[in-house]
N, C-alpha and C positions, 0 to 999 in steps of 0.2 A: 340076442338083440341084434337085429339086422337093419339095413337101410342106412341113410345118412341125412343129416340136416346141417349143411354148411352154410356159412354166410357168404353170399355172392359178393365178389369184388374184394374180399379181404386177402391180405398177404402179398400184394404186389405181384411179382413174377418169380416165385421160388422155383427151384428145380422140380421137374416132374417126378413124382414118386409113384411107386406101384400101389394098388389098392391095399390099404392096411389102416391100422390105427382108427381114427375117428370115422373113416370112410365106411366102416363096418358097424357103426353104432347108431342107435336111435337116441338122440339127445334133445331134450330130457327124455328119460325112459318112463313110460306110463305104468308099466306093470312088472317091476323087478322080480325075478325068480330067486328066492333065497339060495337055491342050489347053484346059482351062477356066481356066488360070492364066497370069499374065504373069511376065516375068523381073524386074520391079521392084515394090518395095513403096513406093508414093508416096501412100498415103492421107493426106489433109490432117492428120488427128489422130495419125498414126503414121508419119511419113516416115522411111524408112531409106536414102534416096538421099544421095549426097555423103559417105557414111561418117562421120556425126556421132558425137561422144562426148558423153554427158550425165553431169554430176557432181551428185550429190545429197547433202544433209546429212541424216544420220540421228540417232537418239536417242543420248544419252550420248557425243557426240563421234565417233560412227561416220560412215562415208560409203559411198556406193555409186557405182561408175563403170559406165556402160553404153556399149558400143561395137559398131559393126557389124563382124562377124568373117568376112566372105566369104560364099560360097554353098555349098550342099550338095544332095544328092539324097535326099529322104525320101518313101517310099511312091510313088516314081515321079515326084514333083513337085520342081522346082527351088525351093529355099527360101533365104531370107536368114537368116543366123545372127547372133544378138546375144549378146555375152558380158557377163555381169554379175559384177562383182567387189565383194565386201563387205570393207571395211577397218575395223579397230577404231580407237580414238582415237590409237593410236601408229602408224597407217599400215600395220599388218601385215594380210596377207590372211587372212581367217577364213572366207571362203565364196566359191565360184566356180561358175558354171553357164553353159551355152550353150543358148539357146532358138532354135527354128526357126519362121519365119513365111513365108507366101506370100499373094499377093493374087490373087483371081480376076478374070476379065475384066469383072465388074460393079463392081469396086472394094471388095468385102468382103475383110477381112484374116483369115486363118486361122492358128491355132497348130498346128504339126505335131510339136511335141515339146520335151522339155527334158532335158538331160544334166547331172546334178549332179556336178561334178568335185571339189568340196570343200565340207564343211558339210552342213547338214540339207536335206531335201527329197526328193521322189520323182522319179526319172528315168522318162521314158516316150517312146515314139516311135510316130507314126502308122504303121500297117501291121505293128506288132510286138506279139505277145501280145494281139491283139484291140483294141489302142488305135486310136482314130480321130481325125482332125484335127477340131479344134473352132474355133468362130468366136470371134475376138478382138474385132473391131469390124465392124459392118455399114457398108456404103458411106454410108448416110444414117441415122444414129441417130435414133430417135424416143423421146420420154419414154414409159415403160411397156413398151417392147420388153424381152423377157426370154427367156433360152434356157439349156438345159442344154448347157454347153460341153464337158464331159468326164465320162465315167462309166466306172469300172472297179472291180475288187475293191479297189484301193489308193487310188483318188482319184476324187472327185466334185466338179465345179466348176459353179456356176451364175452367170450374169451378168444384171444388170438395168440399163437406162438410167434414171438418176434425174433429171438436169437437162441442158439444152443450153446454158445461159448462166450457169453458176456463176462467182462471182468469188472467187478464192483467192490466198493469198500464194505467190509464186514469183519467181525471178530478180530478187530485190531489190525487188519491187513487187507489184502486183495484176494477175492475168491472167484472162481469160475462158476457161472450159473446159467441156467435156462431162464429166459425172460418171457413173460406173458403179459399181454395188456388186457386188463379186466375193466369192463365198463358196465356200471350198474345204475339204473334209473328207476325211480318209483315215487310213491306218494311222499315218502320221507327220505329218499336216497337219491343222491346225484354224485357218483364217484367214477373217476377215470384214473386208474393207477397202473403202474408197471410193477409186477411182482417178480422177484428173482429167487429161483430155487437152486440150491447147491446140492450136489450128490452127497449122500450120507448125512446131510444136515437138515434140509427142509428150506423154508422161506428164510432168506438172509437179509433181504432188503425190500422196501416198498417205496416207490417214488410217485410223485404226481406226474401223470403221463403227458401233461401239457407243458408244465414249467420245469420238470426235472427235479423239483425240490424233494429232498429226502423226507419221508414221512415216518419210516421206521428203519432202524439199522440194528442187526443182531450183534449183541455184545458178549453173550455167554450161552452155552448149552450145558445143562447139567443132566447127566445120565446116571447119577448115583441112586 
């Protein structure tokens, strides 16, 4: 996968970096080669090995549970699926979706689709109806890296790396994390959030990118 598709004007004036990371990728990728991908997603910022379960506190007493949900085959590539369940303050399921991820041989993590089982959101799958796999996280994020993750008639998503050493509340204390700004727009989607990824843990916090209001905060990781 060669070439680059970066967003003009994103990232302010970060230090000049040598050609690497997203500069060498075609994003989204139209024709993924299964031999370019590994069977494990073990990126330090998004580890899906050992079948972890993440529990998040949401607004107004809601909560979210993420769990690894086996593997699948999408667009010819073996992917790891993650189930996301949204619970209201009474513990009732009000939203559920399955998302698919794969890691290439260079350590970049790609998003291969999302199936909405209950609640709001757009379903899509790489290789179906023109949808293509998009980059979730580069192997080595750099401040100012930005890319068009997904583009279709129903959904457009862009991502920019904001910080590499942000300090944010999570897991009952403060954790150091990489921050990305994710902007998604579509027929039923209008989202602008900052996601924080902590080494060895994964996503630890999600905030509204405009107001700074916390949307999700990680409270527990279960690797049993």
